[in-house]
C-alpha positions in Angstrom: 0.0 0.0 0.0 1.4 3.3 -0.9 1.3 6.3 1.3 1.7 9.8 -0.2 3.1 12.9 1.4 -0.3 14.6 1.5 -1.6 11.8 3.9 1.5 12.3 6.1 0.9 16.1 6.1 -2.8 15.5 7.0 -1.8 13.2 9.9 0.9 15.6 11.0 -1.6 18.5 11.0 -4.1 16.4 13.1 -1.4 15.6 15.5 -0.2 19.2 15.6 3.3 18.2 14.4 5.5 20.5 12.4 7.6 18.2 10.2 10.4 19.1 7.8 10.6 17.5 4.4 13.2 15.0 5.5 11.1 13.8 8.5 8.0 13.6 6.3 9.8 11.4 3.8 11.2 9.1 6.5 7.7 8.8 8.1 6.2 8.0 4.7 8.7 5.2 4.1 8.3 3.7 7.5 4.5 3.9 7.3 4.5 2.3 3.9 6.8 -0.5 5.1 4.5 -1.2 8.1 1.4 -1.3 5.9 3.2 -3.7 3.4 4.1 -6.0 6.3 0.5 -6.0 7.6 -0.7 -6.9 4.1 1.6 -9.9 4.0 0.2 -11.1 7.3 -3.3 -10.9 5.9 -2.3 -13.2 3.0 -1.1 -16.0 5.3 -3.5 -19.0 5.3 -4.4 -19.6 9.0 -7.3 -21.9 8.4 -5.7 -24.9 10.2 -3.9 -23.0 12.9 -5.4 -23.4 16.4 -5.8 -20.2 18.4 -3.1 -19.4 21.0 -3.8 -20.2 24.6 -4.4 -17.1 26.7 -2.8 -17.7 30.1 -4.8 -14.9 31.7 -8.3 -16.2 30.6 -7.8 -19.7 32.1 -6.2 -18.7 35.4 -8.3 -15.7 36.4 -10.8 -17.3 38.7 -13.1 -15.0 40.6 -14.2 -15.7 44.0 -18.0 -16.0 44.6 -19.7 -12.8 45.7 -20.6 -13.7 49.3 -21.6 -11.6 52.2 -18.9 -11.7 54.8 -19.0 -10.6 58.5 -19.4 -6.9 58.9 -16.5 -4.9 60.2 -17.0 -3.7 63.8 -17.3 0.0 62.9 -17.4 1.2 66.5 -14.0 -0.5 67.2 -12.6 0.9 63.9 -13.7 4.4 64.7 -12.1 4.5 68.2 -8.9 6.0 66.7 -10.8 8.8 64.9 -10.6 12.3 66.4 -14.3 13.1 65.9 -17.3 10.8 65.1 -21.0 11.9 64.8 -23.8 9.5 64.0 -21.3 6.8 63.0 -19.6 9.1 60.5 -16.1 10.5 60.5 -16.0 14.3 61.0 -13.3 16.0 58.9 -12.3 19.6 58.6 -13.9 21.5 55.6 -11.6 22.3 52.7 -12.4 25.2 50.5 
């Protein structure tokens, strides 16, 4: 797939990049090479190839969502400087 300088200029404009002619040409060549390699990958016949194993998908077991014992809030709030109606009182920040 060919990439022309106008497309590089458009992308550079969208990305707010100021490129000189040497940089534009280098980016055009690298982009064209990358697109050519991706076209080669799409031409490979993968009909008989099994998908790769995903180690995260098989080992990410989630625990069941169960109600556990409540935390003793009165004991936890003993170290707080001020408590009112079971809530922590904090200084206002403006």
